[in-house]
C-alpha positions as CSV (number, residue, x, y, z in Angstrom):
1,M,4.9,-66.0,43.3
2,N,7.2,-63.5,41.5
3,V,5.8,-60.4,39.9
4,V,7.3,-58.5,36.9
5,F,5.5,-55.2,36.4
6,V,6.1,-53.2,33.2
7,L,4.6,-49.7,33.5
8,A,4.7,-47.4,30.5
9,D,4.4,-43.6,30.6
10,D,1.4,-41.9,28.8
11,L,0.6,-45.0,26.8
12,S,-2.8,-44.7,25.2
13,M,-5.1,-47.6,24.1
14,N,-4.7,-46.7,20.5
15,L,-1.0,-47.8,20.6
16,L,-1.8,-51.4,21.5
17,P,-2.3,-52.5,17.8
18,H,1.4,-51.7,17.3
19,M,2.6,-54.0,20.2
20,P,2.6,-57.7,19.2
21,N,4.3,-58.9,22.4
22,V,1.6,-57.2,24.5
23,Q,-1.0,-58.9,22.2
24,A,0.7,-62.2,22.9
25,L,0.7,-61.5,26.6
26,A,-3.1,-60.9,26.4
27,K,-3.6,-64.1,24.6
28,D,-1.7,-66.0,27.3
29,G,-3.5,-64.1,30.1
30,T,-6.3,-61.8,31.1
31,T,-7.2,-58.3,30.0
32,F,-9.2,-55.9,32.1
33,T,-11.6,-54.0,29.8
34,N,-12.7,-51.4,32.4
35,Y,-9.4,-50.5,34.1
36,T,-8.9,-46.8,34.9
37,V,-6.5,-44.6,36.8
38,T,-7.3,-42.4,39.8
39,D,-6.0,-39.4,38.0
40,S,-4.7,-39.1,34.4
41,L,-1.4,-37.5,35.6
42,C,1.9,-39.2,36.3
43,C,2.6,-38.5,39.9
44,P,-0.9,-39.0,41.4
45,S,-1.4,-42.1,39.4
46,R,2.0,-43.6,40.4
47,S,1.4,-42.7,44.0
48,S,-1.9,-44.7,43.9
49,I,-0.1,-47.7,42.3
50,F,2.6,-47.7,45.0
51,T,0.2,-47.3,48.0
52,G,-3.1,-48.7,46.7
53,R,-4.7,-45.4,47.9
54,Y,-6.8,-42.7,46.2
55,P,-5.3,-39.2,45.8
56,H,-7.6,-37.9,48.7
57,N,-5.7,-40.4,50.9
58,T,-2.2,-40.0,49.5
59,G,-2.5,-36.2,49.3
60,V,-0.7,-36.4,45.9
61,F,-2.8,-34.6,43.3
62,T,-0.2,-33.0,41.1
63,N,3.4,-33.4,39.9
64,S,4.9,-30.7,42.1
65,G,4.3,-28.2,44.9
66,K,2.3,-28.5,48.1
67,D,-0.2,-31.0,46.7
68,G,2.0,-33.3,44.7
69,G,5.3,-34.5,43.5
70,F,8.0,-36.8,45.0
71,H,8.6,-34.5,48.0
72,K,4.9,-34.7,49.0
73,F,4.9,-38.5,48.6
74,Q,8.1,-38.7,50.5
75,Q,6.7,-36.8,53.5
76,T,3.5,-38.8,53.9
77,Q,3.4,-42.1,51.9
78,E,6.8,-43.6,51.2
79,M,7.1,-45.8,54.3
80,D,3.9,-47.8,53.5
81,T,4.0,-49.1,49.9
82,I,4.0,-52.4,48.1
83,A,7.8,-52.3,48.2
84,T,8.0,-51.9,52.0
85,T,5.4,-54.7,52.5
86,L,7.0,-57.2,50.2
87,K,10.6,-56.5,51.4
88,S,9.5,-57.0,55.0
89,N,8.2,-60.4,53.9
90,G,11.4,-61.6,52.4
91,Y,11.0,-60.4,48.8
92,R,13.7,-58.9,46.7
93,T,12.3,-55.7,45.3
94,G,13.7,-54.1,42.2
95,F,12.7,-50.7,40.7
96,M,14.1,-49.5,37.4
97,G,13.3,-46.4,35.3
98,K,11.0,-43.5,36.2
99,Y,9.9,-43.2,39.9
100,L,8.0,-40.0,40.6
101,N,8.0,-36.4,39.3
102,E,10.6,-34.3,41.1
103,Y,12.8,-37.3,42.0
104,Q,16.4,-36.9,41.1
105,P,19.2,-39.4,41.3
106,V,20.8,-37.5,44.2
107,D,17.6,-38.4,46.2
108,G,19.0,-41.9,46.6
109,V,17.5,-45.3,46.9
110,R,13.9,-45.1,48.2
111,P,12.5,-47.1,51.2
112,G,11.5,-50.7,50.4
113,W,13.6,-51.3,47.3
114,T,16.5,-53.7,47.5
115,D,17.6,-53.0,43.9
116,W,17.4,-49.5,42.4
117,A,18.3,-48.0,38.9
118,T,16.3,-44.8,38.6
119,G,16.5,-41.6,36.7
120,G,15.2,-38.1,37.1
121,N,14.5,-36.0,34.0
122,A,15.3,-38.8,31.5
123,Y,12.4,-38.3,29.1
124,A,14.7,-37.9,26.1
125,N,16.0,-41.5,26.7
126,F,19.6,-40.3,26.1
127,N,22.1,-38.2,28.0
128,Y,20.7,-38.9,31.5
129,K,21.8,-40.1,34.9
130,L,20.7,-43.1,36.9
131,N,21.0,-43.7,40.6
132,E,22.2,-47.4,40.6
133,N,22.0,-48.7,44.1
134,G,23.4,-45.4,45.5
135,A,26.0,-44.7,42.8
136,I,25.2,-42.1,40.1
137,K,26.1,-43.1,36.6
138,K,26.0,-41.0,33.5
139,Y,24.7,-42.3,30.1
140,G,25.3,-40.7,26.8
141,S,23.9,-40.8,23.2
142,K,25.1,-44.1,21.9
143,P,22.4,-46.6,20.8
144,E,23.3,-48.8,23.8
145,D,22.5,-45.9,26.1
146,Y,18.9,-45.8,25.1
147,L,17.1,-45.9,28.4
148,T,14.5,-48.6,27.7
149,T,17.4,-50.8,26.5
150,V,19.4,-50.1,29.6
151,V,16.6,-50.9,32.0
152,Q,15.8,-54.0,30.0
153,N,19.3,-55.3,30.4
154,K,19.4,-54.5,34.1
155,A,16.0,-56.3,34.5
156,V,17.4,-59.4,32.7
157,T,20.4,-59.5,35.1
158,F,18.0,-59.0,38.1
159,I,15.8,-61.9,37.0
160,N,18.7,-64.3,36.4
161,D,20.3,-63.5,39.7
162,A,17.1,-63.9,41.6
163,A,16.5,-67.2,39.9
164,R,20.0,-68.5,40.9
165,R,19.3,-67.5,44.5
166,S,15.7,-69.0,44.4
167,Q,14.6,-65.7,45.9
168,P,11.0,-64.4,45.4
169,F,10.9,-61.0,43.8
170,L,8.8,-58.0,42.7
171,L,10.4,-56.2,39.8
172,E,8.9,-53.0,38.4
173,I,10.3,-51.5,35.1
174,A,8.8,-48.1,34.6
175,T,9.8,-46.7,31.2
176,F,9.9,-43.0,30.3
177,S,8.4,-43.9,26.9
178,P,6.2,-43.0,25.1
179,H,6.1,-39.8,27.1
180,G,7.3,-36.7,25.1
181,P,9.6,-36.0,23.4
182,Y,8.6,-39.5,22.2
183,T,12.1,-40.5,21.4
184,P,12.2,-44.0,19.7
185,A,15.1,-46.4,19.9
186,P,17.5,-45.8,17.0
187,Q,16.5,-49.0,15.2
188,D,12.8,-47.8,15.2
189,K,13.1,-44.2,14.1
190,N,12.1,-45.0,10.4
191,L,9.2,-47.3,11.1
192,F,5.6,-46.6,10.0
193,P,6.2,-44.1,7.2
194,G,3.1,-42.1,6.5
195,M,1.3,-43.1,9.7
196,T,-1.4,-40.7,10.9
197,V,-3.1,-40.2,14.2
198,P,-6.3,-42.4,14.6
199,Q,-9.4,-40.3,14.2
200,T,-12.6,-41.2,16.0
201,S,-15.8,-39.2,15.8
202,A,-14.4,-37.0,18.6
203,F,-11.4,-35.9,16.6
204,N,-11.2,-32.1,16.4
205,R,-14.7,-31.7,17.6
206,H,-16.1,-30.4,20.9
207,P,-18.7,-32.4,22.7
208,R,-22.2,-31.0,22.7
209,N,-22.6,-28.8,25.8
210,A,-18.9,-28.9,26.4
211,P,-17.5,-27.4,29.6
212,S,-16.0,-23.9,29.2
213,Y,-12.4,-24.9,29.5
214,L,-12.9,-27.0,26.4
215,A,-15.6,-25.1,24.4
216,A,-13.4,-21.9,24.4
217,N,-10.8,-23.5,22.2
218,D,-10.6,-22.9,18.4
219,P,-10.6,-25.9,16.1
220,L,-7.2,-27.4,15.4
221,T,-5.5,-26.0,12.4
222,P,-4.2,-28.2,9.5
223,Q,-0.6,-27.5,10.7
224,E,-1.5,-28.7,14.2
225,I,-3.1,-31.8,12.8
226,S,0.0,-32.4,10.8
227,T,2.1,-32.1,14.0
228,L,-0.2,-34.6,15.7
229,N,0.3,-37.1,12.9
230,G,4.1,-36.8,13.4
231,I,3.7,-37.2,17.2
232,Y,1.5,-40.3,16.9
233,R,4.1,-41.9,14.5
234,K,6.9,-41.2,17.0
235,R,4.8,-42.6,19.8
236,A,4.2,-45.8,17.8
237,Q,7.9,-46.0,17.2
238,S,8.8,-45.4,20.8
239,V,6.6,-48.2,22.2
240,Q,8.5,-50.8,20.0
241,S,11.3,-50.9,22.6
242,I,8.8,-51.5,25.4
243,D,7.1,-54.3,23.4
244,R,10.4,-55.9,22.7
245,M,11.4,-55.7,26.3
246,I,8.2,-57.6,27.3
247,G,9.1,-60.3,24.9
248,T,12.7,-60.4,26.2
249,L,11.7,-60.5,29.8
250,R,9.3,-63.4,29.2
251,D,12.0,-65.3,27.3
252,T,14.4,-64.7,30.2
253,L,11.9,-66.0,32.8
254,S,11.5,-69.2,30.7
255,K,15.2,-69.7,30.2
256,A,15.8,-69.1,33.9
257,G,13.2,-71.8,34.7
258,I,10.9,-69.5,36.7
259,A,8.2,-68.6,34.2
260,D,5.8,-71.0,36.1
261,H,6.4,-69.0,39.3
262,T,6.1,-65.5,37.8
263,V,3.2,-63.3,36.9
264,V,3.9,-60.6,34.2
265,V,1.8,-57.4,34.3
266,F,1.6,-54.6,31.8
267,S,-0.1,-51.2,32.2
268,S,0.4,-47.4,31.9
269,D,0.2,-44.6,34.4
270,N,-2.4,-42.7,32.3
271,G,-3.7,-42.4,28.8
272,F,-3.2,-39.6,26.3
273,H,-5.2,-37.5,23.8
274,L,-4.1,-36.3,20.4
275,G,-6.8,-34.2,18.8
276,D,-9.7,-35.8,20.6
277,H,-12.5,-33.5,21.7
278,G,-10.7,-30.6,19.9
279,L,-7.8,-30.8,22.4
280,N,-4.3,-30.8,21.1
281,I,-1.7,-32.8,23.0
282,G,-2.1,-34.1,26.6
283,K,-4.1,-35.8,29.3
284,Q,-5.6,-34.7,32.7
285,T,-9.3,-34.9,31.5
286,A,-11.9,-37.5,32.6
287,F,-12.4,-38.6,29.0
288,S,-11.7,-42.3,28.3
289,T,-8.8,-41.4,26.1
290,D,-7.0,-40.2,29.3
291,V,-8.2,-42.4,32.2
292,H,-8.8,-45.8,30.5
293,V,-5.5,-47.6,30.1
294,P,-4.4,-51.2,29.5
295,L,-4.1,-53.8,32.2
296,V,-2.9,-57.2,31.0
297,V,-1.8,-60.0,33.3
298,A,-0.4,-63.4,32.5
299,G,1.1,-66.2,34.5
300,P,0.5,-69.4,36.4
301,G,-3.1,-69.9,37.6
302,I,-4.4,-67.0,35.5
303,R,-7.0,-67.6,32.9
304,T,-5.8,-67.3,29.3
305,N,-7.1,-65.4,26.4
306,T,-9.9,-63.9,28.4
307,T,-11.2,-60.6,29.6
308,V,-12.6,-59.2,32.9
309,D,-15.4,-56.6,32.7
310,Q,-15.5,-55.7,36.3
311,L,-14.3,-52.2,37.2
312,A,-10.7,-52.1,38.2
313,E,-8.4,-49.2,39.2
314,N,-4.7,-48.7,39.8
315,I,-5.4,-48.7,43.5
316,D,-6.0,-52.5,43.1
317,L,-2.4,-53.3,42.0
318,R,-0.8,-53.2,45.4
319,P,-3.3,-55.6,47.0
320,T,-3.1,-57.8,43.9
321,F,0.7,-58.0,44.1
322,E,0.3,-58.8,47.9
323,G,-2.2,-61.5,47.1
324,L,0.0,-63.0,44.4
325,A,2.8,-63.1,47.0
326,G,0.6,-64.9,49.5
327,I,0.7,-62.0,51.9
328,T,-2.2,-60.8,53.9
329,S,-3.1,-57.3,52.7
330,S,-1.5,-54.4,54.6
331,G,-5.0,-53.1,55.3
332,T,-4.1,-49.5,54.3
333,A,-5.1,-49.8,50.7
334,D,-8.4,-48.4,49.3
335,G,-8.2,-51.0,46.5
336,T,-9.0,-54.7,46.4
337,S,-7.0,-57.7,45.1
338,L,-7.8,-58.7,41.6
339,V,-6.4,-62.2,42.1
340,P,-9.9,-63.9,42.4
341,L,-10.9,-62.2,39.1
342,L,-7.7,-63.4,37.5
343,R,-8.1,-67.0,38.6
344,T,-11.9,-67.5,38.4
345,G,-13.4,-64.5,36.8
346,K,-15.5,-63.9,39.9
347,P,-14.7,-61.5,42.8
348,A,-14.3,-62.9,46.3
349,G,-17.0,-60.7,47.7
350,D,-18.8,-57.5,47.0
351,W,-17.2,-55.5,44.1
352,R,-17.2,-51.9,43.4
353,R,-20.0,-50.4,41.2
354,L,-18.2,-47.1,40.6
355,S,-14.6,-46.0,39.8
356,L,-13.3,-42.7,41.2
357,I,-11.1,-40.1,39.4
358,E,-9.8,-37.1,41.3
359,H,-8.0,-34.2,39.7
360,H,-6.7,-30.8,40.9
361,G,-6.7,-28.1,38.3
362,P,-4.8,-24.8,38.4
363,K,-7.4,-23.0,40.6
364,T,-6.9,-25.3,43.6
365,S,-3.2,-26.2,43.2
366,E,-0.1,-24.3,42.6
367,P,0.7,-23.5,39.0
368,A,2.7,-26.3,37.3
369,A,6.4,-25.9,37.8
370,P,8.2,-24.4,34.8
371,D,10.0,-27.7,34.2
372,D,7.0,-29.9,34.7
373,P,7.0,-32.3,31.7
374,D,3.2,-32.5,31.8
375,K,2.6,-28.7,31.8
376,Q,-0.3,-28.0,29.4
377,N,-1.8,-24.9,27.9
378,S,-5.5,-24.3,27.3
379,K,-5.5,-25.9,23.9
380,D,-3.9,-29.0,25.3
381,G,-6.5,-29.1,28.0
382,T,-6.2,-27.6,31.5
383,P,-9.5,-28.7,33.2
384,P,-10.3,-27.1,36.5
385,T,-10.5,-29.2,39.6
386,Y,-13.0,-32.1,39.2
387,T,-14.1,-35.4,40.6
388,A,-15.5,-38.0,38.3
389,I,-17.2,-41.4,38.8
390,R,-17.7,-43.9,36.1
391,T,-19.1,-47.3,35.4
392,A,-18.7,-49.6,32.4
393,D,-21.6,-47.6,30.8
394,W,-21.4,-44.0,31.8
395,T,-19.2,-41.1,33.1
396,F,-20.3,-38.3,35.5
397,V,-17.9,-35.3,36.1
398,Q,-18.5,-32.7,38.8
399,Y,-16.3,-29.6,38.5
400,L,-15.4,-27.3,41.4
401,D,-17.3,-24.4,39.8
402,G,-20.5,-26.5,39.6
403,T,-20.2,-27.5,35.9
404,R,-21.2,-31.1,35.1
405,E,-20.7,-33.6,32.4
406,Y,-22.6,-36.9,31.9
407,Y,-21.9,-39.2,29.0
408,D,-23.8,-42.4,28.3
409,R,-21.0,-44.5,26.8
410,T,-23.3,-47.3,25.7
411,T,-24.8,-45.0,23.0
412,D,-22.0,-42.4,22.9
413,P,-18.7,-44.3,23.2
414,D,-16.6,-41.3,22.1
415,E,-18.2,-39.1,24.7
416,M,-19.6,-36.4,22.4
417,N,-23.0,-35.6,23.9
418,N,-22.9,-34.1,27.4
419,I,-26.5,-34.8,28.7
420,A,-25.9,-33.6,32.3
421,A,-28.4,-30.8,31.9
422,S,-31.2,-33.2,31.0
423,L,-30.7,-35.5,34.0
424,P,-33.6,-35.5,36.5
425,A,-32.7,-33.5,39.7
426,E,-33.0,-36.6,41.8
427,R,-30.5,-38.4,39.6
428,V,-28.0,-35.6,39.9
429,Q,-28.4,-35.6,43.7
430,A,-27.7,-39.3,43.8
431,L,-24.6,-38.9,41.7
432,Q,-23.3,-36.1,43.8
433,A,-24.0,-38.1,47.0
434,S,-22.0,-41.0,45.5
435,I,-19.1,-38.6,44.8
436,K,-19.2,-37.2,48.3
437,K,-19.1,-40.7,49.8
438,M,-16.2,-41.8,47.6
439,E,-14.2,-38.6,48.2
440,A,-14.3,-39.4,51.9
441,C,-13.7,-43.2,51.9
442,K,-10.6,-44.8,53.4
443,G,-9.8,-48.4,53.2
444,S,-10.9,-51.2,50.9
445,T,-14.1,-52.1,52.7
446,A,-15.2,-48.5,53.1
447,C,-14.4,-47.5,49.5
448,T,-16.3,-50.5,48.2
449,T,-19.3,-49.7,50.4
450,A,-19.2,-46.1,49.2
451,T,-20.0,-47.2,45.7
452,R,-23.4,-48.6,46.7
């Protein structure tokens, strides 16, 4: 089975209504309603996707420095990924777009990938360089240089060539959009006039009993809200090229005669908040706006127009892709294959009861590098180090300084009432014990058992 995986950057759930091809993919396939990331930050999340491992097992907690970034991943993780596994089993493996923070084109083609077209700081989507199978190529500012368009065209060529060779493949296209500066394709820059940022009950409001990093912020000003409106509009514009690409790739698979041998997957490395909980622009929190992202899968043998409610995380993608390829799991992943859920709606065995989120804040990691594209100030949200666990119904957050949050999302879906202080002592102790077990788990069996 072939796999085409489209991974967006900072795509939040509230952008999905503007993506008709993603909606069509969902109708033709399965959507996971409780899919979360191991950390709402680019590099740790992508490291979990490549390896199937939690941050406490990858050692990648941030975008740079001793506890994160490409160089940390390179030192400890890069020789055991979904790419190395599938390549060693005869798969052609293509990667196009954004790899990991700190990677630059001069760093070359990475282990496990047979086809490579990857950029460094290409967030503007124009005037960037790609490493294309070892050769560095410059792109300019013409419409045809728009990065999502470039990787789309390369992906089409890759698919057609693999089809002619009858070679099984894994192709990941990781866009830099809609990450800031939220540059849309030229044909989309005038779309959605007058669009404003969606406002839930959490917009420009702190939760009751908010943690200090959040409660200390002043309310957003009218000017800041006006800026958020403009940013949301640009984000909606910038995902149009991703959405078109998904439609183009599916058409290409059909015309090449391999659609019935290919699974298409769409997701994001993390979510994004714009004004939620009184925070300005950013991610990194344990709120659903930041950690809950889309996962949509369609292809042969996968149930159509349906949803899966079981908890899923980005650590599950590697074993899922291995399962789709008919390969016995490498055994080094903390996640579990989603293939049984995709095909029958039921897990093959015991399933996790908790999802884990691990985040290093500025007190336990080096300060963000000056050129870190995800550097945030206090009003954007710079939470201290925390570990969080969540189910389909609630979220519990334990900060390094002892501060806690607990949100009952069945009655408080926007997470506005922190009731941690009212929990019975034995309940808090049980939650803390669960966190301790999950922070120490290694391997799929152990990490599933730790959720009990």
